[in-house]
N, CA, C and O atoms as a GROMACS GRO file, in nm:
protein
  264
    1MET      N    1  -2.113   1.691  -4.344
    1MET     CA    2  -1.992   1.699  -4.321
    1MET      C    3  -1.997   1.740  -4.174
    1MET      O    4  -1.918   1.694  -4.092
    2GLU      N    5  -2.082   1.819  -4.148
    2GLU     CA    6  -2.098   1.869  -3.990
    2GLU      C    7  -2.070   1.759  -3.875
    2GLU      O    8  -2.002   1.762  -3.772
    3THR      N    9  -2.163   1.652  -3.943
    3THR     CA   10  -2.181   1.543  -3.822
    3THR      C   11  -2.029   1.494  -3.803
    3THR      O   12  -1.986   1.495  -3.688
    4GLU      N   13  -1.954   1.457  -3.896
    4GLU     CA   14  -1.818   1.410  -3.934
    4GLU      C   15  -1.736   1.503  -3.830
    4GLU      O   16  -1.677   1.449  -3.736
    5ASP      N   17  -1.733   1.632  -3.845
    5ASP     CA   18  -1.652   1.732  -3.753
    5ASP      C   19  -1.691   1.704  -3.593
    5ASP      O   20  -1.616   1.679  -3.498
    6ARG      N   21  -1.828   1.716  -3.598
    6ARG     CA   22  -1.857   1.682  -3.457
    6ARG      C   23  -1.810   1.578  -3.374
    6ARG      O   24  -1.773   1.587  -3.257
    7VAL      N   25  -1.818   1.446  -3.472
    7VAL     CA   26  -1.777   1.328  -3.413
    7VAL      C   27  -1.617   1.331  -3.384
    7VAL      O   28  -1.568   1.283  -3.282
    8THR      N   29  -1.540   1.395  -3.487
    8THR     CA   30  -1.402   1.409  -3.445
    8THR      C   31  -1.364   1.500  -3.314
    8THR      O   32  -1.270   1.478  -3.237
    9GLU      N   33  -1.453   1.602  -3.307
    9GLU     CA   34  -1.436   1.693  -3.181
    9GLU      C   35  -1.468   1.618  -3.061
    9GLU      O   36  -1.390   1.614  -2.966
   10LEU      N   37  -1.598   1.549  -3.062
   10LEU     CA   38  -1.620   1.444  -2.932
   10LEU      C   39  -1.487   1.345  -2.905
   10LEU      O   40  -1.443   1.319  -2.793
   11GLU      N   41  -1.439   1.300  -3.018
   11GLU     CA   42  -1.345   1.185  -2.992
   11GLU      C   43  -1.226   1.247  -2.920
   11GLU      O   44  -1.167   1.180  -2.835
   12SER      N   45  -1.187   1.370  -2.949
   12SER     CA   46  -1.064   1.438  -2.889
   12SER      C   47  -1.096   1.480  -2.750
   12SER      O   48  -1.016   1.476  -2.657
   13GLU      N   49  -1.246   1.532  -2.744
   13GLU     CA   50  -1.278   1.543  -2.581
   13GLU      C   51  -1.269   1.420  -2.518
   13GLU      O   52  -1.218   1.419  -2.406
   14ILE      N   53  -1.311   1.314  -2.569
   14ILE     CA   54  -1.301   1.207  -2.490
   14ILE      C   55  -1.152   1.153  -2.471
   14ILE      O   56  -1.149   1.063  -2.387
   15GLN      N   57  -1.060   1.177  -2.513
   15GLN     CA   58  -0.926   1.129  -2.519
   15GLN      C   59  -0.888   1.215  -2.426
   15GLN      O   60  -0.824   1.159  -2.336
   16ALA      N   61  -0.901   1.325  -2.413
   16ALA     CA   62  -0.852   1.445  -2.299
   16ALA      C   63  -0.896   1.398  -2.173
   16ALA      O   64  -0.819   1.385  -2.077
   17THR      N   65  -1.026   1.372  -2.170
   17THR     CA   66  -1.081   1.338  -2.041
   17THR      C   67  -1.050   1.191  -1.990
   17THR      O   68  -1.068   1.158  -1.873
   18LYS      N   69  -1.002   1.104  -2.092
   18LYS     CA   70  -0.930   0.964  -2.049
   18LYS      C   71  -0.821   0.987  -1.984
   18LYS      O   72  -0.801   0.936  -1.874
   19GLU      N   73  -0.731   1.075  -2.048
   19GLU     CA   74  -0.597   1.134  -1.993
   19GLU      C   75  -0.617   1.197  -1.844
   19GLU      O   76  -0.544   1.162  -1.751
   20GLU      N   77  -0.694   1.268  -1.830
   20GLU     CA   78  -0.706   1.350  -1.712
   20GLU      C   79  -0.743   1.242  -1.612
   20GLU      O   80  -0.683   1.238  -1.505
   21LEU      N   81  -0.837   1.155  -1.639
   21LEU     CA   82  -0.883   1.050  -1.544
   21LEU      C   83  -0.766   0.949  -1.493
   21LEU      O   84  -0.760   0.908  -1.378
   22LYS      N   85  -0.673   0.917  -1.598
   22LYS     CA   86  -0.553   0.834  -1.580
   22LYS      C   87  -0.473   0.895  -1.479
   22LYS      O   88  -0.421   0.826  -1.391
   23ARG      N   89  -0.456   1.044  -1.486
   23ARG     CA   90  -0.358   1.117  -1.393
   23ARG      C   91  -0.426   1.105  -1.258
   23ARG      O   92  -0.362   1.072  -1.158
   24ILE      N   93  -0.550   1.130  -1.256
   24ILE     CA   94  -0.622   1.153  -1.113
   24ILE      C   95  -0.588   1.008  -1.044
   24ILE      O   96  -0.530   0.992  -0.937
   25LEU      N   97  -0.633   0.917  -1.123
   25LEU     CA   98  -0.617   0.770  -1.045
   25LEU      C   99  -0.479   0.720  -1.017
   25LEU      O  100  -0.449   0.642  -0.926
   26LEU      N  101  -0.392   0.777  -1.110
   26LEU     CA  102  -0.248   0.762  -1.061
   26LEU      C  103  -0.216   0.827  -0.947
   26LEU      O  104  -0.142   0.768  -0.868
   27ASP      N  105  -0.263   0.954  -0.917
   27ASP     CA  106  -0.258   1.048  -0.799
   27ASP      C  107  -0.297   0.973  -0.668
   27ASP      O  108  -0.233   0.960  -0.564
   28ILE      N  109  -0.428   0.926  -0.708
   28ILE     CA  110  -0.510   0.840  -0.600
   28ILE      C  111  -0.409   0.712  -0.566
   28ILE      O  112  -0.365   0.706  -0.451
   29ARG      N  113  -0.380   0.636  -0.638
   29ARG     CA  114  -0.294   0.493  -0.626
   29ARG      C  115  -0.150   0.545  -0.554
   29ARG      O  116  -0.095   0.478  -0.467
   30ALA      N  117  -0.108   0.646  -0.591
   30ALA     CA  118   0.024   0.695  -0.520
   30ALA      C  119   0.016   0.715  -0.358
   30ALA      O  120   0.098   0.677  -0.274
   31PHE      N  121  -0.116   0.791  -0.334
   31PHE     CA  122  -0.138   0.828  -0.223
   31PHE      C  123  -0.177   0.722  -0.143
   31PHE      O  124  -0.132   0.717  -0.028
   32LEU      N  125  -0.254   0.634  -0.183
   32LEU     CA  126  -0.290   0.511  -0.120
   32LEU      C  127  -0.171   0.415  -0.097
   32LEU      O  128  -0.170   0.338  -0.001
   33MET      N  129  -0.070   0.422  -0.186
   33MET     CA  130   0.025   0.340  -0.162
   33MET      C  131   0.136   0.396  -0.059
   33MET      O  132   0.210   0.326   0.009
   34GLU      N  133   0.135   0.508  -0.060
   34GLU     CA  134   0.205   0.596   0.062
   34GLU      C  135   0.157   0.562   0.183
   34GLU      O  136   0.230   0.528   0.276
   35ALA      N  137   0.026   0.568   0.188
   35ALA     CA  138  -0.048   0.577   0.335
   35ALA      C  139  -0.025   0.418   0.382
   35ALA      O  140   0.005   0.392   0.499
   36GLN      N  141  -0.040   0.317   0.285
   36GLN     CA  142  -0.037   0.166   0.333
   36GLN      C  143   0.096   0.124   0.353
   36GLN      O  144   0.110   0.017   0.412
   37ASN      N  145   0.203   0.187   0.314
   37ASN     CA  146   0.346   0.162   0.304
   37ASN      C  147   0.392   0.095   0.450
   37ASN      O  148   0.390   0.172   0.546
   38PRO      N  149   0.424  -0.016   0.468
   38PRO     CA  150   0.440  -0.075   0.605
   38PRO      C  151   0.584  -0.024   0.643
   38PRO      O  152   0.635  -0.037   0.754
   39LEU      N  153   0.642   0.035   0.534
   39LEU     CA  154   0.792   0.063   0.585
   39LEU      C  155   0.838   0.204   0.598
   39LEU      O  156   0.955   0.241   0.605
   40ARG      N  157   0.700   0.299   0.600
   40ARG     CA  158   0.719   0.427   0.638
   40ARG      C  159   0.758   0.447   0.783
   40ARG      O  160   0.729   0.360   0.865
   41PRO      N  161   0.821   0.551   0.816
   41PRO     CA  162   0.854   0.559   0.970
   41PRO      C  163   0.725   0.596   1.026
   41PRO      O  164   0.636   0.657   0.968
   42PHE      N  165   0.725   0.542   1.169
   42PHE     CA  166   0.621   0.546   1.263
   42PHE      C  167   0.640   0.650   1.326
   42PHE      O  168   0.753   0.655   1.374
   43GLU      N  169   0.560   0.757   1.352
   43GLU     CA  170   0.570   0.867   1.432
   43GLU      C  171   0.466   0.866   1.554
   43GLU      O  172   0.349   0.887   1.524
   44ARG      N  173   0.498   0.844   1.689
   44ARG     CA  174   0.427   0.828   1.782
   44ARG      C  175   0.395   0.956   1.845
   44ARG      O  176   0.489   1.023   1.888
   45LYS      N  177   0.272   1.002   1.857
   45LYS     CA  178   0.246   1.135   1.918
   45LYS      C  179   0.161   1.121   2.009
   45LYS      O  180   0.063   1.049   1.990
   46LYS      N  181   0.179   1.182   2.118
   46LYS     CA  182   0.100   1.187   2.258
   46LYS      C  183  -0.021   1.312   2.251
   46LYS      O  184  -0.014   1.428   2.212
   47VAL      N  185  -0.119   1.243   2.300
   47VAL     CA  186  -0.239   1.345   2.299
   47VAL      C  187  -0.244   1.373   2.426
   47VAL      O  188  -0.252   1.278   2.503
   48SER      N  189  -0.239   1.506   2.477
   48SER     CA  190  -0.268   1.548   2.617
   48SER      C  191  -0.419   1.536   2.660
   48SER      O  192  -0.481   1.643   2.668
   49VAL      N  193  -0.476   1.437   2.684
   49VAL     CA  194  -0.623   1.420   2.709
   49VAL      C  195  -0.601   1.375   2.846
   49VAL      O  196  -0.523   1.280   2.859
   50ASN      N  197  -0.658   1.425   2.955
   50ASN     CA  198  -0.675   1.384   3.094
   50ASN      C  199  -0.817   1.341   3.108
   50ASN      O  200  -0.909   1.420   3.086
   51ASN      N  201  -0.833   1.244   3.135
   51ASN     CA  202  -0.964   1.170   3.167
   51ASN      C  203  -0.982   1.164   3.338
   51ASN      O  204  -0.890   1.190   3.416
   52ASP      N  205  -1.104   1.130   3.372
   52ASP     CA  206  -1.148   1.147   3.529
   52ASP      C  207  -1.052   1.059   3.602
   52ASP      O  208  -1.062   1.072   3.724
   53SER      N  209  -0.957   0.970   3.559
   53SER     CA  210  -0.871   0.879   3.619
   53SER      C  211  -0.750   0.940   3.651
   53SER      O  212  -0.669   0.889   3.728
   54GLY      N  213  -0.726   1.085   3.575
   54GLY     CA  214  -0.591   1.155   3.594
   54GLY      C  215  -0.498   1.084   3.508
   54GLY      O  216  -0.381   1.113   3.532
   55LYS      N  217  -0.514   1.003   3.418
   55LYS     CA  218  -0.419   0.946   3.328
   55LYS      C  219  -0.422   1.003   3.213
   55LYS      O  220  -0.529   1.046   3.170
   56GLU      N  221  -0.288   1.016   3.133
   56GLU     CA  222  -0.305   1.056   2.988
   56GLU      C  223  -0.317   0.931   2.899
   56GLU      O  224  -0.298   0.815   2.935
   57VAL      N  225  -0.350   0.970   2.787
   57VAL     CA  226  -0.407   0.881   2.694
   57VAL      C  227  -0.305   0.899   2.559
   57VAL      O  228  -0.313   1.004   2.496
   58ALA      N  229  -0.222   0.808   2.521
   58ALA     CA  230  -0.145   0.843   2.398
   58ALA      C  231  -0.231   0.806   2.292
   58ALA      O  232  -0.329   0.732   2.304
   59GLN      N  233  -0.182   0.873   2.160
   59GLN     CA  234  -0.252   0.837   2.042
   59GLN      C  235  -0.310   0.700   1.998
   59GLN      O  236  -0.420   0.673   1.950
   60ASP      N  237  -0.180   0.605   2.036
   60ASP     CA  238  -0.243   0.468   2.027
   60ASP      C  239  -0.308   0.397   2.100
   60ASP      O  240  -0.325   0.277   2.078
   61GLY      N  241  -0.366   0.473   2.219
   61GLY     CA  242  -0.444   0.403   2.309
   61GLY      C  243  -0.360   0.341   2.439
   61GLY      O  244  -0.414   0.270   2.523
   62ASP      N  245  -0.246   0.373   2.442
   62ASP     CA  246  -0.170   0.324   2.560
   62ASP      C  247  -0.190   0.429   2.682
   62ASP      O  248  -0.194   0.550   2.659
   63ARG      N  249  -0.204   0.376   2.817
   63ARG     CA  250  -0.238   0.468   2.910
   63ARG      C  251  -0.074   0.485   2.974
   63ARG      O  252   0.016   0.402   2.977
   64GLU      N  253  -0.077   0.622   3.022
   64GLU     CA  254   0.050   0.631   3.105
   64GLU      C  255   0.003   0.699   3.236
   64GLU      O  256  -0.104   0.761   3.237
   65GLU      N  257   0.073   0.690   3.337
   65GLU     CA  258   0.052   0.751   3.459
   65GLU      C  259   0.118   0.908   3.456
   65GLU      O  260   0.226   0.946   3.412
   66SER      N  261   0.020   0.974   3.515
   66SER     CA  262   0.059   1.146   3.494
   66SER      C  263   0.130   1.178   3.618
   66SER      O  264   0.172   1.292   3.637
   0.00000   0.00000   0.00000
């Protein structure tokens, strides 16, 4: 009888682990979908980095005269 109880306990642990993994994978999926969404608003941020030529470089690599 002890073996059957242990098997039942392990089955319930496996079910709980499967549910937890499903939740984690859904969170990862939602994050990736949000990050790869082409319709999300694009925010262009400038990085104030001056190189030797005296030009500022924007985040996307465009150069602007300072």
